[in-house]
C-alpha positions in Angstrom: 0.0 0.0 0.0 1.4 3.4 -0.9 1.8 6.1 1.7 -1.2 8.1 0.3 -3.5 5.1 -0.2 -5.0 5.3 3.3 -5.9 9.0 3.0 -7.3 8.4 -0.5 -9.5 5.6 0.7 -10.7 7.8 3.6 -11.4 10.7 1.2 -13.4 8.3 -1.0 -15.4 7.1 2.0 -16.1 10.6 3.2 -17.4 11.9 -0.1 -19.6 8.8 -0.8 -21.0 8.6 2.7 -21.8 12.4 3.0 -23.3 12.3 -0.5 -25.3 9.2 0.4 -26.6 10.6 3.7 -27.6 14.0 2.3 -29.4 12.5 -0.7 -31.0 9.9 1.6 -32.4 12.6 3.9 -33.8 14.3 0.8 -35.4 11.0 -0.2 -36.8 10.4 3.2 -38.5 13.8 3.0 -40.0 12.7 -0.3 -41.2 9.4 1.2 -42.9 11.3 4.0 -44.5 13.8 1.6 -45.7 11.2 -0.9 -45.2 11.0 -4.6 -47.8 13.7 -5.5 -45.4 16.5 -6.4 -43.0 14.3 -8.4 -45.9 12.7 -10.3 -47.3 16.1 -11.2 -43.9 17.3 -12.3 -43.1 14.3 -14.6 -46.6 14.2 -16.1 -46.4 18.0 -16.8 -43.2 17.3 -18.7 -45.0 14.7 -20.8 -43.5 11.6 -19.1 -45.6 8.7 -17.8 -46.5 8.9 -14.1 -44.6 5.7 -13.2 -41.3 7.6 -14.0 -41.9 9.5 -10.8 -41.2 6.5 -8.7 -37.6 6.4 -10.0 -37.0 9.3 -7.6 -37.1 6.7 -4.8 -34.4 4.6 -6.5 -32.3 7.8 -6.9 -32.9 9.2 -3.5 -33.4 6.2 -1.2 -31.9 3.0 -2.7 -28.8 4.4 -4.4 -27.8 6.5 -1.4 -28.0 3.5 0.9 -25.7 1.7 -1.5 -23.3 4.7 -1.4 -23.3 4.7 2.3 -22.4 1.1 2.7 -20.1 1.1 -0.4 -21.8 -1.6 -2.4 -22.3 -1.2 -6.2 -20.9 2.2 -5.6 -20.3 3.3 -9.2 -23.8 2.4 -10.6 -25.4 4.0 -7.4 -23.4 7.2 -8.0 -24.5 7.2 -11.6 -28.1 6.8 -10.6 -27.8 9.8 -8.2 -26.2 11.8 -11.0 -29.0 11.0 -13.4 -31.5 11.7 -10.7 -29.9 15.2 -10.2 -29.9 15.9 -14.0 -33.6 15.0 -14.2 -34.3 17.2 -11.2 -32.4 20.1 -12.7 -34.2 19.7 -16.0 -37.7 19.2 -14.6 -37.7 21.4 -11.5 -34.8 23.8 -11.5 -34.2 24.7 -15.2 -35.5 28.2 -14.6 -32.9 28.7 -11.8 -29.8 27.8 -13.9 -28.6 31.3 -14.4 -29.9 32.8 -11.2 -27.9 34.3 -8.3 -29.4 34.1 -4.8 -29.7 37.0 -2.4 -26.3 36.3 -0.9 -24.6 36.5 -4.2 -24.2 32.7 -4.8 -25.5 30.5 -7.5 -29.1 29.5 -6.8 -28.4 25.9 -7.5 -25.2 25.5 -5.5 -26.5 22.5 -3.6 -27.8 20.7 -6.6 -24.6 21.4 -8.5 -22.5 20.0 -5.6 -24.7 16.9 -5.4 -24.2 16.3 -9.2 -20.5 16.9 -9.2 -20.0 14.7 -6.1 -22.0 11.9 -7.7 -19.9 12.1 -10.8 -16.7 12.1 -8.7 -17.8 9.1 -6.8 -18.7 7.3 -10.0 -15.2 7.9 -11.3 -13.3 7.3 -8.1 -15.2 4.2 -6.8 -15.7 3.3 -3.2 -12.2 2.5 -2.0 -11.1 0.0 0.6 -13.4 1.3 3.3 -16.6 -0.2 1.9 -18.6 -3.4 2.0 -17.7 -4.1 -1.7 -14.0 -3.2 -1.2 -11.7 -2.3 -4.1 -12.0 -5.7 -5.8 -15.8 -5.5 -6.2 -16.7 -5.4 -9.9 -18.9 -2.3 -9.5 -17.1 -0.6 -6.7 
Protein backbone atom coordinates (compact mmCIF):
# COMPACT_ATOMS: atom_id res chain seq x y z
CA UNK A 1 0.00 0.00 0.00
CA UNK A 2 1.38 3.41 -0.93
CA UNK A 3 1.82 6.12 1.67
CA UNK A 4 -1.16 8.05 0.33
CA UNK A 5 -3.51 5.11 -0.23
CA UNK A 6 -4.98 5.29 3.28
CA UNK A 7 -5.87 8.96 2.97
CA UNK A 8 -7.27 8.40 -0.52
CA UNK A 9 -9.52 5.61 0.75
CA UNK A 10 -10.65 7.81 3.64
CA UNK A 11 -11.39 10.65 1.23
CA UNK A 12 -13.43 8.35 -1.01
CA UNK A 13 -15.36 7.08 2.01
CA UNK A 14 -16.10 10.61 3.24
CA UNK A 15 -17.39 11.89 -0.09
CA UNK A 16 -19.57 8.84 -0.80
CA UNK A 17 -20.98 8.62 2.74
CA UNK A 18 -21.75 12.35 2.99
CA UNK A 19 -23.33 12.34 -0.48
CA UNK A 20 -25.32 9.23 0.42
CA UNK A 21 -26.57 10.60 3.74
CA UNK A 22 -27.58 14.00 2.32
CA UNK A 23 -29.39 12.52 -0.68
CA UNK A 24 -31.03 9.89 1.55
CA UNK A 25 -32.38 12.61 3.85
CA UNK A 26 -33.81 14.31 0.79
CA UNK A 27 -35.38 10.99 -0.25
CA UNK A 28 -36.84 10.36 3.20
CA UNK A 29 -38.52 13.77 3.02
CA UNK A 30 -40.02 12.74 -0.34
CA UNK A 31 -41.21 9.43 1.15
CA UNK A 32 -42.93 11.29 3.96
CA UNK A 33 -44.53 13.84 1.60
CA UNK A 34 -45.67 11.19 -0.86
CA UNK A 35 -45.19 11.03 -4.62
CA UNK A 36 -47.76 13.72 -5.54
CA UNK A 37 -45.37 16.54 -6.40
CA UNK A 38 -43.04 14.31 -8.38
CA UNK A 39 -45.91 12.65 -10.29
CA UNK A 40 -47.29 16.09 -11.15
CA UNK A 41 -43.86 17.29 -12.29
CA UNK A 42 -43.11 14.33 -14.57
CA UNK A 43 -46.60 14.22 -16.09
CA UNK A 44 -46.45 17.97 -16.83
CA UNK A 45 -43.19 17.25 -18.68
CA UNK A 46 -45.04 14.68 -20.81
CA UNK A 47 -43.54 11.63 -19.11
CA UNK A 48 -45.60 8.68 -17.82
CA UNK A 49 -46.46 8.91 -14.13
CA UNK A 50 -44.59 5.70 -13.20
CA UNK A 51 -41.32 7.55 -13.96
CA UNK A 52 -41.92 9.53 -10.76
CA UNK A 53 -41.19 6.47 -8.66
CA UNK A 54 -37.65 6.44 -10.02
CA UNK A 55 -36.96 9.25 -7.58
CA UNK A 56 -37.11 6.69 -4.78
CA UNK A 57 -34.40 4.64 -6.47
CA UNK A 58 -32.26 7.75 -6.91
CA UNK A 59 -32.90 9.22 -3.46
CA UNK A 60 -33.35 6.16 -1.22
CA UNK A 61 -31.91 2.96 -2.72
CA UNK A 62 -28.83 4.43 -4.41
CA UNK A 63 -27.82 6.53 -1.38
CA UNK A 64 -28.01 3.48 0.88
CA UNK A 65 -25.70 1.66 -1.53
CA UNK A 66 -23.33 4.65 -1.45
CA UNK A 67 -23.28 4.75 2.34
CA UNK A 68 -22.37 1.09 2.68
CA UNK A 69 -20.12 1.09 -0.38
CA UNK A 70 -21.78 -1.60 -2.43
CA UNK A 71 -22.26 -1.24 -6.20
CA UNK A 72 -20.91 2.24 -5.63
CA UNK A 73 -20.27 3.31 -9.20
CA UNK A 74 -23.75 2.45 -10.56
CA UNK A 75 -25.35 3.95 -7.44
CA UNK A 76 -23.43 7.19 -7.98
CA UNK A 77 -24.47 7.24 -11.65
CA UNK A 78 -28.10 6.81 -10.60
CA UNK A 79 -27.77 9.76 -8.21
CA UNK A 80 -26.15 11.83 -10.99
CA UNK A 81 -28.95 10.96 -13.43
CA UNK A 82 -31.51 11.75 -10.73
CA UNK A 83 -29.90 15.17 -10.25
CA UNK A 84 -29.85 15.87 -14.00
CA UNK A 85 -33.56 15.00 -14.23
CA UNK A 86 -34.30 17.20 -11.19
CA UNK A 87 -32.36 20.08 -12.74
CA UNK A 88 -34.20 19.67 -16.04
CA UNK A 89 -37.71 19.25 -14.62
CA UNK A 90 -37.69 21.36 -11.46
CA UNK A 91 -34.75 23.76 -11.49
CA UNK A 92 -34.21 24.70 -15.17
CA UNK A 93 -35.47 28.22 -14.55
CA UNK A 94 -32.85 28.74 -11.84
CA UNK A 95 -29.77 27.75 -13.87
CA UNK A 96 -28.64 31.34 -14.42
CA UNK A 97 -29.95 32.83 -11.16
CA UNK A 98 -27.92 34.33 -8.34
CA UNK A 99 -29.39 34.13 -4.82
CA UNK A 100 -29.73 37.04 -2.37
CA UNK A 101 -26.31 36.26 -0.88
CA UNK A 102 -24.57 36.49 -4.25
CA UNK A 103 -24.16 32.74 -4.77
CA UNK A 104 -25.54 30.49 -7.49
CA UNK A 105 -29.14 29.51 -6.83
CA UNK A 106 -28.35 25.85 -7.54
CA UNK A 107 -25.18 25.46 -5.47
CA UNK A 108 -26.53 22.45 -3.55
CA UNK A 109 -27.82 20.66 -6.64
CA UNK A 110 -24.56 21.40 -8.45
CA UNK A 111 -22.53 20.00 -5.57
CA UNK A 112 -24.70 16.86 -5.43
CA UNK A 113 -24.25 16.32 -9.17
CA UNK A 114 -20.49 16.94 -9.15
CA UNK A 115 -20.01 14.73 -6.09
CA UNK A 116 -21.99 11.90 -7.66
CA UNK A 117 -19.90 12.10 -10.82
CA UNK A 118 -16.70 12.12 -8.73
CA UNK A 119 -17.78 9.05 -6.76
CA UNK A 120 -18.73 7.27 -9.99
CA UNK A 121 -15.24 7.93 -11.32
CA UNK A 122 -13.32 7.26 -8.08
CA UNK A 123 -15.18 4.22 -6.80
CA UNK A 124 -15.71 3.26 -3.17
CA UNK A 125 -12.18 2.53 -2.00
CA UNK A 126 -11.13 -0.04 0.58
CA UNK A 127 -13.39 1.32 3.34
CA UNK A 128 -16.55 -0.18 1.89
CA UNK A 129 -18.60 -3.36 1.96
CA UNK A 130 -17.70 -4.10 -1.66
CA UNK A 131 -14.01 -3.24 -1.24
CA UNK A 132 -11.73 -2.26 -4.09
CA UNK A 133 -12.02 -5.66 -5.77
CA UNK A 134 -15.77 -5.47 -6.23
CA UNK A 135 -16.68 -5.37 -9.91
CA UNK A 136 -18.90 -2.30 -9.55
CA UNK A 137 -17.06 -0.56 -6.73
